[in-house]
N, C-alpha and C positions, 0 to 999 in steps of 0.2 A: 679307424681301420688303417690309416696310412702310416700308423706308428706301432705296428705290430712287432717290429724288430727291437722296439726299445725295451721290451721286458728281457729279451735275451742278452741285450747290452748291459743292463743293470746286473744280471747275474754274473757275466763276464768281468764287470768292474768290481763287483764284491770279491770274486775269487783272485782278481789280480791285487786287490788291496791286501787281502790276507796273506797271499804268497809273498809280496814284497814287503809286508810288516814282518815276516818271519825271517826272511834272510837279511834284514836291515837291523838297525839298532833298536827297533821296537820292544823286544823281549828282554832287553838288557836289565832293566829295573827289577824284574821278577828273578833273575839268576843272581844279581850282584848282592842283593839284600841277604840272601841266604849265606853268602860268603863273607860279608862284612859284619854281621851283627850275630852276637851269641844268642842263646835260647831265651834269655829274659826280655830284651827289647825287640826281638824279631818280629813278633805280631804287630807292633806299632810301627816299625820301619815297613813292614809289608803294606800296612794301611797308607802311610804317607807315599810310598812309591807307587802303589796302584793309583791313588787319587792323582798324583802328579802325572802319571803315566796317561791316564783317561782325560785328564784335562787338557793336556798337549794334544791328544788325539782329537778331541772335540774342536779345539782351536784351530788345528790343521785342516781338519776337513771332515 
């Protein structure tokens, strides 16, 4: 009962994480891959970029 505010705090933390992720360097792997690779290797490059992005995200927090 004394931690009712914690549910609101977790929602605020999720929104803050998403907001700061979007204004920071987080989405760069998704955009830079489309610019660097031609149509042939692009799906594999997206897979590697996505894997590294999510792995770094998991390690950080």
